[in-house]
Each structure stands twice: as structure tokens, then as C-alpha cells.
C-alpha angles and dihedrals in degrees: 000000000000122000093255097038095120093057095051120096133172128216133185121252115246135164090270095058100029090107089065089059091047092050093048091049092050090056099038106042135053092221132069116235122222131218092272090062092052092045090053091045092052094043094052089071110191092014090075117064141167116220122218128196112197087344093305116122104238107152149010147194121210122189139181120212112222134189114220126210106282093037102275114142124221136179120234116202103218094180139356118176144151125196110259098247090055099049118116094035096100096260096121089044091053092049094048094043089052091057093043092050093045091049091052093049091049094047093247104155101191138045120183143167143172119253125187107249093239095050096103094164092058093044093052091044093056093043089059087063095049099265116144134196105256102169144007119219119198118219094003093145118057102190106034135065128264091034095198127098142189122229104227116197138185119196115207118209110234123220111258095228138004121221 
């Protein structure tokens, strides 16, 4: 458990606090997200969370649930971020563990995301949780440099039988 673990709480994103997610994203990420992003974030229910440290909103994770060909479901992490002064306190870990645990409980066998190829902090963060680089996409980003990204994926072993 991180040093500040007891002071970290998560809350769902709803219409009434959606502006907190929008404000965080405007500070954390070099891209602007459109209405489709926020629609997906709201419709993913428990897979999108705001993180609070001592009741101050300091981070978030937003996911989209996707159905693959063949019917398998996977979670796509659209964004995960924590404000710089609050990094290293276990907030990102708590957010990511929430999505990993929820995926496992809901028999979602795969979680993935795109990470800019030069974002070494993010790459090493996800690797600590068992994510691996599964693909490189050239020119994925149109308005930031470098434009290339890695697809980073975690496969979650599913229980063989329920009951």
C-alpha cells in the first residue's frame, strides 16, 4: 500500500461531475477530447472513475468497453492521469487496479491502451502491472510529436468455471 493510500478515494463519473473529468483532461493531456470520448466514458459505468486525494479531485481513468469479433469483450483505457503534484502517492495504481479487478470480475480477458512511444514513465508504469507492448502504430497521433504509439495490452486469465 502506498503512503497516502488511506486518503485516496474513487468516485464514479456522472453528468453532475463530468466537468471535473473535462478539467482534468485539459490539464493532463496534449489532446482535446470530443463528445464521443465523454459519451463512452459515461457509458462505461464503473470503468470510469475520478480519484480524490483528501477530497480534492486529482486524477481519473476513463475506459470504453468494446466487443471484438467473435463476441469477446475487452476494456480500452482511453485516459489515465494524475496531476503532477500527486504522482507517486499510489493514485494511478489504485485507478488501474480498480479497472483490472473489475475486468477480472466481469470476465473481460483483455485491457489495452495506446501510449506515445516516448512516454517512458507510462510504459514502465503499465509494465509493472503485467502489460506488454503488443504493437507499434506509426503516425497514430496527428497533432503531437512523436506521432507514433505502442499498443500496450494486459491479458487477464479467466477462471475455468464458475460455481
